[in-house]
C-alpha positions in Angstrom: -15.2 81.1 -20.5 -13.8 77.8 -21.9 -12.6 77.0 -25.3 -15.8 75.3 -26.3 -18.0 78.3 -25.7 -19.8 79.3 -28.8 -20.6 82.7 -30.2 -23.3 84.2 -32.4 -22.5 84.3 -36.1 -20.6 87.3 -37.4 -22.5 89.5 -40.0 -22.1 92.9 -41.5 -23.6 96.0 -39.8 -26.6 96.2 -42.2 -27.6 92.6 -41.5 -27.1 93.1 -37.7 -29.3 96.2 -37.7 -32.0 94.5 -39.7 -32.3 91.7 -37.1 -32.2 94.2 -34.3 -35.1 96.1 -35.9 -37.1 92.9 -36.2 -36.5 92.1 -32.5 -37.3 95.6 -31.5 -40.9 95.1 -32.8 -41.3 92.3 -30.3 -39.6 94.2 -27.5 -42.0 97.1 -28.0 -45.0 94.8 -28.1 -43.7 93.2 -24.8 -43.3 96.7 -23.3 -46.8 97.7 -24.3 -48.2 94.4 -22.9 -46.5 95.2 -19.6 -48.2 98.6 -19.6 -51.5 97.0 -20.2 -50.9 94.5 -17.4 -50.0 97.3 -15.1 -53.2 99.1 -16.1 -55.2 96.0 -15.2 -53.3 95.7 -11.9 -54.5 99.2 -11.0 -58.1 98.1 -11.6 -58.0 95.0 -9.4 -60.3 95.0 -6.4 -58.8 95.1 -2.9 -59.3 93.2 0.3 -59.2 94.7 3.8 -56.6 93.4 6.3 -56.1 94.1 9.9 -54.4 97.5 10.2 -53.4 96.5 13.8 -51.6 93.3 12.7 -48.7 93.1 15.0 -45.1 93.6 13.8 -41.9 94.0 15.7 -39.7 96.9 14.9 -36.6 98.8 16.3 -38.8 100.2 19.2 -40.6 96.9 19.9 -44.2 96.0 19.1 -45.8 98.0 16.3 -48.4 97.5 13.6 -48.9 97.1 9.9 -50.4 100.6 9.8 -47.4 102.1 11.5 -45.1 100.5 8.8 -46.7 102.9 6.3 -44.7 105.7 8.0 -47.5 108.1 7.3 -47.5 107.5 3.5 -50.5 106.3 1.6 -49.0 103.1 0.1 -46.8 100.3 1.3 -44.8 97.7 -0.6 -43.8 94.9 1.8 -41.2 92.2 1.0 -41.8 89.1 3.2 -38.2 87.9 3.7 -37.8 84.1 4.2 -36.1 83.3 7.4 -34.5 80.2 9.0 -34.5 80.8 12.7 -31.3 79.8 14.5 -29.3 79.3 11.3 -26.1 81.3 10.6 -26.0 84.1 8.0 -24.4 81.8 5.4 -27.6 79.6 5.5 -30.1 82.4 5.2 -32.2 82.6 1.9 -29.9 83.4 -1.0 -32.9 84.4 -3.2 -34.2 86.9 -0.6 -30.7 88.2 -0.2 -30.3 88.6 -3.9 -33.6 90.6 -4.3 -33.2 92.7 -1.2 -29.6 93.7 -2.0 -30.9 95.5 -5.1 -33.2 97.8 -3.1 -31.2 100.8 -2.1 -32.5 104.3 -3.0 -36.0 104.8 -1.7 -36.4 108.5 -2.3 -38.2 108.0 -5.7 -40.7 105.7 -4.0 -41.2 108.2 -1.2 -41.8 111.0 -3.8 -44.9 109.0 -5.0 -46.1 108.5 -1.4 -44.9 104.9 -1.2 -43.1 103.3 1.6 -40.9 100.1 1.1 -40.3 97.9 4.0 -39.0 94.3 4.7 -41.1 92.1 6.9 -38.9 89.2 8.0 -40.7 85.9 8.6 -38.5 85.3 11.7 -37.4 86.9 15.0 -36.7 90.6 14.9 -33.3 90.7 16.7 -31.8 87.9 14.7 -33.0 89.1 11.3 -32.1 92.7 12.1 -28.5 91.7 12.7 -28.6 90.1 9.3 -29.8 93.4 7.8 -27.0 95.3 9.6 -24.4 92.8 8.4 -25.6 93.3 4.8 -25.6 97.1 5.2 -29.2 97.5 4.1 -30.9 100.7 5.2 -34.6 100.1 4.4 -37.2 99.8 7.2 -37.1 96.4 8.7 -39.7 94.6 10.8 -40.4 91.1 12.0 -43.8 89.8 10.8 -43.5 86.7 13.0 -46.4 87.6 15.3 -48.8 88.0 12.3 -47.4 86.3 9.3 -50.1 83.6 9.2 -52.7 86.3 9.2 -51.0 88.6 6.7 -50.2 85.8 4.3 -53.5 84.0 4.7 -54.2 81.5 1.9 -50.5 81.6 0.8 -47.5 79.5 1.8 -45.9 81.1 4.9 -42.2 80.9 4.8 -41.9 81.6 1.0 -40.8 85.0 -0.3 -43.7 87.3 -1.1 -44.1 90.8 -2.4 -47.3 92.5 -1.3 -48.8 95.9 -2.0 -51.1 97.8 0.4 -53.0 101.1 0.4 -54.5 102.8 3.4 -57.7 104.8 3.8 -57.1 106.7 7.0 -56.7 103.9 9.6 -57.9 101.1 7.4 -55.5 99.0 5.4 -56.2 97.1 2.2 -54.1 94.6 0.2 -54.1 95.4 -3.5 -51.7 92.9 -5.2 -49.2 90.2 -4.3 -46.7 87.9 -6.0 -44.2 85.2 -5.0 -41.4 83.1 -6.5 -40.2 84.6 -9.8 -42.7 87.4 -9.5 -40.3 89.1 -7.0 -37.7 89.5 -9.7 -39.2 93.0 -10.2 -37.1 94.0 -7.3 -33.7 93.4 -8.9 -32.0 94.8 -12.0 -29.2 92.2 -12.4 -31.4 89.7 -14.1 -32.9 92.4 -16.4 -29.3 93.4 -17.4 -28.2 89.8 -17.8 -31.2 89.2 -20.1 -29.8 91.8 -22.5 -26.5 90.0 -22.9 -25.7 87.3 -25.4 -25.3 84.6 -22.7 -28.3 85.7 -20.6 -28.5 84.4 -17.1 -26.5 81.3 -17.9 -29.1 79.2 -16.0 -30.2 75.7 -16.9 -33.8 76.6 -17.6 -33.0 79.1 -20.3 -33.7 78.5 -23.9 -30.2 79.2 -25.3 -28.4 77.9 -28.4 -26.3 74.8 -28.2 -22.9 75.5 -26.6 -24.0 78.6 -24.7 -22.8 78.6 -21.1 -25.5 77.4 -18.7 -23.7 76.3 -15.6 -25.9 78.0 -13.0 -28.4 75.5 -11.6 -26.3 72.6 -12.8 -24.8 70.0 -10.5 -21.6 71.9 -9.9 -23.6 75.2 -9.2 -27.0 74.1 -8.0 -27.8 77.3 -6.1 -28.5 80.2 -8.5 -27.6 83.0 -6.0 -24.7 81.5 -4.1 -20.9 81.5 -4.5 -18.7 79.2 -2.4 -21.6 78.1 -0.1 -22.9 81.6 0.7 -25.3 84.1 -0.7 -23.1 85.9 -3.3 -23.4 89.4 -1.8 -22.2 88.3 1.6 -18.6 87.9 0.5 -18.0 91.7 0.0 -19.4 92.3 3.5 -17.0 89.8 5.1 -14.1 91.2 3.1 -15.0 94.7 4.6 -14.7 93.2 8.1 -18.3 93.1 9.0 -19.4 90.4 11.5 -22.1 88.0 10.3 -22.7 86.7 13.8 -26.5 86.7 14.3 -26.5 85.5 17.9 -25.6 88.6 19.9 
């Protein structure tokens, strides 16, 4: 933090609590609206997709239906991929989101499987998964990505929800771009702090730090030319070679 950084005004405890209480009304309204949106999401219609759409997994060719692992629902994250590029040049946004997904037992307890469907070759992308130390199920959607993402931009990050009825599979919801922020908690926690995400697009008071997204830090999820979370893996001695 530099000497020019500004701070909120200092008030007594009673004034502080009064303004917290005023904001809490809006926070609760926002929460209730989120509940209402979730209720509407549960009432959306669904569209059938090919349960046999081909994926590639650790044992070779498999299908979208197999990715459910016997559970009734599947949340699939379509990871952007740059074939032939080194680990340092893979998508920092997808790395940011995926790094936050760790404990899956709570999803499993509600009959939900979470899996990553990489939009690139299996072997190359799986080596990236192993370098990052992720443990979620990992597949390549390369053979079927155009079919599975029909009507959407292939190559972008997507989060898609599916449900199955026996051997039939249906898509129930999807999002992309900032919609995939539901996967991470870092932004949610940053939003609680006085300086927020410190990104250029934010509506912050004059003097608040907003260096992320600026010319000196154009990439929001990179540090020193790499996706931020890669550095700890390199320091731990893991190889980021995706070619063998």
